[in-house]
C-alpha positions as CSV (number, residue, x, y, z in Angstrom):
1,M,51.6,10.6,102.4
2,K,51.5,13.9,100.6
3,F,55.3,14.0,100.4
4,L,55.4,10.4,99.1
5,A,52.8,11.2,96.4
6,I,55.0,14.1,95.2
7,V,58.1,11.9,95.1
8,I,56.2,9.3,93.0
9,L,54.9,11.9,90.7
10,C,58.4,13.4,90.2
11,I,59.9,10.0,89.5
12,S,57.1,9.1,87.0
13,T,57.5,12.5,85.2
14,S,61.2,11.9,84.9
15,V,60.8,8.4,83.5
16,F,58.3,9.5,80.9
17,A,60.2,12.6,80.0
18,E,63.4,10.7,79.2
19,K,63.9,10.2,75.5
20,S,64.8,6.9,73.9
21,R,68.0,7.6,72.0
22,V,68.4,5.9,68.6
23,T,72.0,5.7,67.3
24,T,71.6,6.5,63.6
25,A,74.2,6.1,60.9
26,L,73.3,7.7,57.5
27,E,75.2,7.9,54.2
28,A,75.5,11.3,52.6
29,F,72.7,11.3,50.0
30,P,72.0,15.0,49.1
31,P,69.5,16.5,49.2
32,L,68.0,13.7,51.4
33,V,71.0,13.6,53.7
34,T,73.8,16.1,53.4
35,S,77.4,15.6,54.6
36,H,76.7,18.2,57.3
37,G,73.9,16.1,58.8
38,E,71.0,18.0,57.3
39,G,68.5,17.2,54.6
40,M,65.0,15.9,54.0
41,V,65.4,12.6,55.7
42,V,67.0,14.3,58.7
43,N,64.0,16.6,58.8
44,L,61.7,13.5,58.8
45,L,63.5,12.2,61.9
46,K,63.2,15.6,63.6
47,E,59.5,15.5,62.9
48,I,59.3,12.1,64.5
49,E,61.2,13.4,67.5
50,S,58.5,16.1,68.0
51,I,55.7,13.6,68.3
52,S,57.4,10.6,69.9
53,N,59.6,9.6,72.8
54,Y,62.5,9.0,70.4
55,T,65.6,11.2,69.7
56,F,68.1,10.4,67.0
57,D,71.9,10.7,67.4
58,I,72.9,11.0,63.8
59,S,76.3,10.5,62.3
60,I,77.2,10.7,58.6
61,T,79.3,7.8,57.4
62,T,79.8,5.5,54.4
63,Y,77.1,3.0,53.6
64,A,79.5,0.2,54.2
65,R,80.3,1.4,57.7
66,A,76.7,2.0,58.5
67,K,75.9,-1.6,57.7
68,R,78.8,-2.8,59.9
69,E,77.6,-0.6,62.7
70,L,74.1,-2.1,62.5
71,Q,75.4,-5.6,62.3
72,G,77.6,-5.0,65.3
73,D,74.8,-3.5,67.3
74,R,76.5,-0.2,67.4
75,A,73.7,1.5,65.5
76,Q,70.0,1.0,65.7
77,L,69.0,2.7,62.5
78,I,70.8,3.2,59.2
79,G,70.1,4.6,55.8
80,L,69.5,5.0,53.1
81,T,69.1,1.4,52.0
82,P,68.0,0.1,48.5
83,K,64.6,-1.1,49.6
84,G,64.2,-4.8,49.0
85,N,67.3,-5.0,46.8
86,E,70.1,-5.6,49.3
87,T,72.1,-8.8,49.5
88,D,70.8,-11.9,51.3
89,E,73.5,-11.5,53.9
90,F,72.2,-8.0,54.7
91,Y,68.8,-9.3,55.5
92,Q,70.2,-11.8,57.9
93,F,70.9,-8.9,60.3
94,A,68.7,-6.0,59.0
95,D,65.0,-5.3,58.5
96,E,63.9,-2.3,56.4
97,L,61.1,0.1,57.4
98,A,57.8,0.0,55.4
99,W,58.5,3.6,54.4
100,E,60.2,4.1,51.0
101,L,61.1,6.9,48.6
102,P,61.3,6.4,44.8
103,V,64.8,7.1,43.4
104,S,66.3,7.1,39.9
105,V,69.5,5.2,39.4
106,D,71.5,6.9,36.6
107,I,74.9,6.6,35.0
108,F,77.0,9.7,34.5
109,V,79.7,9.8,31.8
110,N,81.7,12.3,29.8
111,D,81.3,10.2,26.6
112,L,77.8,9.1,25.4
113,S,79.2,5.9,23.9
114,K,80.2,4.8,27.4
115,A,76.6,5.0,28.6
116,A,75.5,2.5,26.0
117,N,78.2,0.1,27.1
118,Y,77.9,0.7,30.8
119,K,78.4,-3.1,31.6
120,E,81.9,-3.0,30.2
121,I,83.4,0.2,31.6
122,Y,85.2,1.3,34.8
123,I,82.5,2.6,37.2
124,G,82.8,4.5,40.4
125,V,80.3,4.2,43.3
126,P,80.2,5.3,46.9
127,T,81.7,2.8,49.4
128,G,79.4,0.0,50.2
129,N,77.3,0.2,47.0
130,A,79.2,-2.0,44.5
131,D,77.7,-5.3,45.5
132,F,74.2,-3.9,45.3
133,F,74.6,-2.2,41.9
134,S,76.5,-5.2,40.5
135,E,73.5,-7.5,41.3
136,L,70.8,-4.9,40.4
137,L,72.3,-4.0,37.0
138,D,74.0,-7.3,36.2
139,I,77.4,-5.6,35.9
140,P,80.6,-7.6,36.8
141,R,81.7,-6.7,40.3
142,K,85.3,-6.3,39.1
143,N,84.2,-3.3,37.0
144,F,83.5,-1.2,40.1
145,V,85.7,1.0,42.2
146,E,84.4,2.3,45.6
147,V,85.2,5.7,46.9
148,T,84.3,7.2,50.2
149,H,82.7,10.5,49.1
150,L,80.6,11.5,46.2
151,N,82.6,14.6,45.6
152,Q,85.7,12.4,45.1
153,L,83.8,10.5,42.4
154,T,82.7,13.6,40.5
155,Q,86.3,14.9,40.5
156,M,87.6,11.5,39.3
157,L,85.1,11.6,36.4
158,N,86.1,15.2,35.5
159,L,89.8,14.0,35.4
160,N,88.9,10.9,33.4
161,R,90.1,8.6,36.1
162,I,86.9,6.6,35.9
163,D,84.6,6.0,32.9
164,G,81.4,6.7,34.8
165,I,79.5,7.1,38.0
166,I,76.4,5.1,39.0
167,F,74.3,6.3,41.8
168,E,71.0,8.1,42.6
169,R,70.5,10.9,40.2
170,I,69.8,13.9,42.4
171,A,72.6,13.1,44.9
172,V,75.1,13.1,42.0
173,V,73.7,16.3,40.5
174,E,73.8,18.1,43.8
175,T,77.4,17.1,44.2
176,F,78.4,18.3,40.8
177,K,76.9,21.6,41.7
178,T,79.5,22.0,44.4
179,T,82.5,20.4,42.7
180,G,81.9,21.7,39.2
181,Y,81.8,19.7,36.0
182,K,82.9,19.6,32.4
183,Q,81.0,17.9,29.7
184,V,78.9,15.3,31.6
185,Y,75.9,13.3,30.3
186,Y,73.4,11.2,32.3
187,Q,71.2,8.3,31.5
188,Q,68.6,6.6,33.7
189,L,69.3,2.9,34.1
190,T,66.4,1.9,36.4
191,T,64.2,3.1,39.2
192,T,64.2,1.7,42.7
193,A,63.3,2.8,46.2
194,A,65.3,4.0,49.2
195,S,64.4,3.3,52.9
196,M,66.0,2.9,56.3
197,A,66.8,-0.3,58.2
198,V,66.8,-1.5,61.8
199,S,68.3,-4.7,63.3
200,N,66.6,-7.9,62.5
201,S,65.9,-8.7,66.1
202,P,63.0,-8.4,68.7
203,V,64.3,-5.0,69.8
204,G,64.6,-3.9,66.1
205,K,61.1,-5.1,65.4
206,I,59.7,-2.8,68.1
207,L,61.7,0.2,66.7
208,K,60.6,-0.6,63.2
209,N,56.9,-0.8,64.2
210,D,57.2,2.5,66.1
211,L,59.0,4.3,63.3
212,D,56.5,3.1,60.6
213,Y,53.7,4.3,62.8
214,Y,55.2,7.8,63.4
215,I,56.2,8.2,59.8
216,N,52.6,7.8,58.8
217,K,51.7,10.6,61.3
218,V,54.0,13.3,59.9
219,Q,53.5,15.5,56.9
220,K,55.7,13.5,54.5
221,D,54.4,15.3,51.3
222,A,55.5,18.6,52.7
223,I,58.9,17.3,53.9
224,F,59.7,15.8,50.5
225,A,57.9,18.3,48.2
226,N,61.1,19.5,46.5
227,Y,62.5,16.0,46.0
228,N,59.2,14.8,44.4
229,N,59.6,17.5,41.8
230,Y,62.9,16.0,40.8
231,L,61.3,12.7,39.8
232,N,59.6,14.3,36.8
233,L,62.9,15.4,35.2
234,P,64.0,14.0,31.7
235,T,65.5,10.5,31.8
236,S,68.6,11.4,29.9
237,G,70.6,14.4,28.6
238,D,73.3,16.9,29.3
239,I,73.9,17.4,33.0
240,S,74.0,21.2,32.6
241,A,70.3,21.2,31.7
242,L,69.5,19.0,34.7
243,V,71.5,21.4,37.0
244,E,69.5,24.3,35.8
245,L,66.2,22.5,36.2
246,T,67.0,21.6,39.8
247,R,67.9,25.2,40.6
248,Q,64.4,26.3,39.7
């Protein structure tokens, strides 16, 4: 009997010690998610790992592919999503977390006159974002070109191959820091929120409820302290001033 009790205890310990692995597909969104699989959102998931039975297998991919992976049940968690502003088709297979983070959607141009006429110019966005920005900003879909990486977009703007970039402000600024820039101006177009999404299914609902619970348990203010400072920056101006402010 004593031997049997030890066996049962070992089996029970093994079961409870085993982590639930969550296949996670994230779009590079510096400084929230970097191309190297680091960043504030990744730190958030690591904090959840430390207090839960979940572990996150993170891959960095395009937003378009992340959505396909979720729809095809090859990923259980994706991000970052435009909270509440995705297409109707998206919400047929996806359900966003309650957690959200405010973001500024800006246009970046090398000619200020183009910012004033942003609905009529040739705009670059990361792959998978054109439909969303077209609907959000009432810009014809044909005006967008999608490119896989943000650093490709910043280089294209520097070479005048596109008229502007529309995306989250700090992600673009952080990218310009690494690729360099010439004369670039920015203008806030709107504010929205970013989140993450699970599958719109019974299993996804369980994961969503658990993640919402654990996110409320971690020190979010500490994790996102530097990012929150970025939200108080000027709404328009020369990018060089913005770069200096974000270096402080």
